[in-house]
N, C-alpha and C positions, 0 to 999 in steps of 0.2 A: 394832146396837141400831135397831131402828126410828125413824121421826120421832114414830111415838104413844107409845111407850116413852119417849124422851127425854122426851115432853113431862110424859109422866105425873110424871117427875122432876120439871121445871120448876118443875107446881106447886106441888111440896113445898119450893120455892124453896132447898133443899141438894143438892147434886151431889159425891158425893166416893169419888177413887178408879174413874173410870170412865176406859174405853178410847174414843175415839171417831174416832181415828186413822185414816186412809185415807178417811174418806167423804168423800160433799158434803151439804151442809147448808143448807138454804134456808131464809130467813123466820122462823128460829127465834128465839125473844124470850128473851133469859134475866137481862133488866133484874132489878134488886133481886136476884137470887141470889148465894147465896157457894159459889164451885167452887174444889175443891181436887184438886190432882193427877188433874187433868182433863187427859189426854190427846186432842190437835188434833193432830199430828202428822202431815203429809202429807194432811190433808184440807182440803177444801176450801169456804170459808162464804160464803156469798154474802148480802146483806140481811139481816143477825142482829144481836141488836142488845143489848149487856151495860153500857145503860146503871146506872150506878149497882149497878152487881154487885162485888163483890170476888171476886179470883179471886187464888188460891194457889198458886204451884208448877205453874203452869199451862203446854204447851207446845205453838205454835203451829210447831213447825220444820217445814221442809221438807228432804226429805234432798239439796239441790241443788238450784240455782241453777232456777227455775221459768219458764218462758215467759210463762204467764199470770197471772194473780193468784191467789193461795190464801186471801186476804182480799179479795172486791168490797162496798163499800161496809158496812163493819161499823162500828154503830156504839158506840163504847167512853167514852163520852158520861158525863162526871163517874163513873168506876169506878176503882175503886183494884187496882194492878196489882203484886201482891208476886212478887220472883223468877220470871217468866213468861219464855219465851224464842222468839224470832224469827227463829232463825237460817234464815237463807235463805229467808225468809219475802217472799212477792212480794203486797204492800200497796197495795191502791189504791184511791181515795175513800172512804177510810176517819176516823171522825170520833173525833179525842182529847180532845177541848176540856174542860175542867175536870177533866181525869184524871189521877190518882196513880200514876205508875209509878217501882217503886221495885225493884231489882237484877234490872235488865231487861238481855237482852241483844237485839242489832240490827245482830248481824257479819252482814256480808254477803246482807243484806236489800235488796231492791228497794221503794222506797217513794215512790209517785206521787199527788199532787192529794189529800192529806190535812192535816185543821187539827189543829195543836196547840196553837191558843189557850187558855193559860191552864193550858198543862199544866204536872205539875211533875214532871221528872224527878229524883230524888231516887238517894243510895245511888250504887252502881257501874253506871252505863250504859253497855254498850258497843256504838261503832257501828263499829268495825274494818272496814274496806272497805262498809258499806254505801251505798246512794246513793239519794239525798234529789233527786227532782225537781217541780218544779214544787207543794214544799209550804208553808202559811204557818206562819211560828214569829213570829208576832206575838205578844208578850206571853208567852211559855213562858218556863219557868225551867230553866234549867240546874245542876244542883246542884256540888258540888268535882266528886263521881265519875263525872257526865254528857260524856263526852270526845270531844263531837261534834267535826270539825273542818275547815277549808275543805274537804278533799280528799272529804270527804261531800256537798256540795254540788252537785248534775251542771251542769258548766259554768259553776261560780262563781254559778248563778241563784237568786235565788227567785222566786214565782208573781208579784210584786205589780209586775214588771218588765216582765213580760206583759202589757198591758190584756185583750188578747181572750181568752188562757188564764184569768187572775183573774176576768175578768164569768162565762165558764159556770161558776167556780169557786164563785163567789158564789152562785149563783141556779141553777144545775141542779141540784145533789146533795143538801142539806144536807137532815136529815131528811126522806130518802127520797123529795124530789122532791114533798113536801106542799106547798111555798111558806112555809113556818111556821118561825121560825126561834126557840126557847126559850131563856130563856139558865139560868143554875147553878141559881133558884131555879124553875124550871117554867113559867116567866113568858112570854107571848109577847113576845119582843123589839121592841123600835120600831126595831131597827137596818134602815139602808137601803144595800140594792148599787149604788147610785149614788153612795150618800153615802162609801162604801165604795170604789170607785172612784175618785172622785176626790180621798179621801185617801191612796190606796195611795204616792205618792212618800212623802207622810209616816210612814208603815208599815213602808217597806222601809228610813227612814232610821234609825228605832228599831232595826229588828232587826238591821241591821249594826253601829250602833252598841252594841248587847247584847252581841252575840259579840264585837266587839273588845273590852270590858269583860271578857267570860267566859275570852277566848283569853288578854289580858293576864294573869290572874290565875293562871292555871292555866301560866304560862311558854312558853306558843306563842305566840313574837314573832312569826315571822314572817306566821301567819293572822291574827293581833291588828292588825299590820301593812296588811296586804290588807285585812281588815274597816274597820278606819280609813278607808281609802282611798275604798272603796266606801261608807262611807257619808259623806262630804261631798260624795260625784257623786251621792248619792240628797237631800242637804240643796241640793243644788243644783236636782237637778232639782224638789224639792219649793216653791223659792222659784219657781222660773218658772212653775209653773201656778199658784201664791196669784194672776197676774196674771190670769187669766182667774174668776176666788172674786169674788164680788161680796161675800161676808161679810169679806173683808180690806181692813181698811182703806187708803184711799188711802195715806195717811202711811207704811204699812209696802212696800206697792208701789213706791214713791220709793224707799224704803231697800234694800230689795231691789237695785235696779239696780247700785249698789257694792258690794251681795255676791257679786251672782251674776257682776261681773267678778273680783272680787279671787278667788275662785274657782277660777274660769276657767282665770286666768293660773297660781295655783298650781299647779292643774292638767297643764297645759299645757309651761308652763320647770320644772317641779320632781317634779312626781309627787307634790305636797305635802309633799315631803322626804322622800317614799319610790322614787324613780326615778333608779338613776344613772347610767341611758342618758339619760334626759331634761333630767340637771345637764351632763352632757358636750356633748349637743349644742345646749343653750342656748351655753353657753360657746363653742363651737367657729360660732356662728351669729353670737353678742358680736363675736367676734374679726375675722370677715369683713366684717360689717356696716359696721364703723367702721373697717375698714383703703380697704372701696371709700370709703367719704366722704374720709377723706382725701387718698386719690389724684384724688381730681374736687379740691378745695379746694387743694392743695398742688402745683400744676403740676409743680414741681421731681419730686415723686415718682413713681417707678411703682408697680405696686401691690406687687409683695413687695417695697419699700422702707417701703410703707405698711402692709403687714402685719407689718413686723417693730417699726412703731413701735405697731400696735396691740395686740400680745404683749404689747410693754415697759407699756405703761399698764397692763394688765391686773394686772401685777404692782406696779404701782407707782411704776418706774422710767422717766425722765427719758432722750429721746433726741437725739444726738448731731447727729440727720439734719435736725432741725427750729430752722429759725432765722431771727427775724423774722416770726414767724407772725400772723397775723391774728386779732382778737379771738375771730372763732366758733371757731377750730381750739384756740386757747388754751383754752376752755370746753370745746369737745369730749374735749379730752385729760382736764380736771377730772371730765368728767362718765364718760369711761369709766375711769377709776384707781378714782372712786367704786363704780361696778358690778362692778369688779371684784376691790375687796375684799368685798362682800357675795357674790360667787356665788362665792369662795372660802372664806368663812364657813360657806356652804350647802352646799359643797362638802364639806367638813370635817365637817359634822354628816352629814350624808347618809353621807360614807363610815364616820363610827365605829359610825352604825346600823348597817350592813352587814356590819363588823368584829364587834358584840357579836351579831348575830343569826347569827352562822354559828356 
């Protein structure tokens, strides 16, 4: 079917049972159309629009992994997609803002530099083996059947974590390079690229915490725990970025100093209660550090004896090696015993989580 013939059908706003598979389609505007059983399989779409269109049982599948984008700069803004397929599709620089996607499959698809702002993913939406890279999932709604997983996020990152890529994403391509960004009411948005870049850590925090909630609800506990850790790290980056923000009150910045410190300490020592390795290393370093102090403060102890004293303190046990110690050493014994009890409790908490997650 030629481009002229397709445009004649577009003018009618209704396209049913049409085969456009295997073709290269450029700069076609299906906005506001109703497309039913339209086959785009193995087609290449560039700079096409489906804004506010209704697509039922449309097929954008590819027969295998495509090296080049099969959907390049395609807009589905505010479209309704029902029972559509994007299996093995290579989707790049495409716009899914405000779209409603119901009963779809993105299995084995590559999705790069796409915007899913306020996109509704409802019904059973499959993402098995799909790869999402440099995509914005801010305010994206994941319904009960939308089974996106941690493994679908390439390198475990979202675009807000890369300032250069995010700036290009925001400025260079929205609305096909017109420089005008419209909202869901077709009004020119008062959106500012600079403000969005500055708010990227807050957005990243929101995205990861949302994913944490989605995964927890669906029983993907390991994914949820990872999302929780990422959310806490984005929270720290967000508070750090607020020091250079003139709109943030001075009192808030002062309060952030303590929150940043405790956040970073929790990450360093325990991985926010999710890292068994960090927990064990913290325990070992504590034992070695106190053993070194004891060997220096108690001249009769060599380091191996001090190590034994340190280990016993961690378990709350008295040591027969120490006699008539100074008040400083006595205080160190008490401090280490208290730390040991706390670390043992945290260790038990992390171990319980790991066993439950397995």
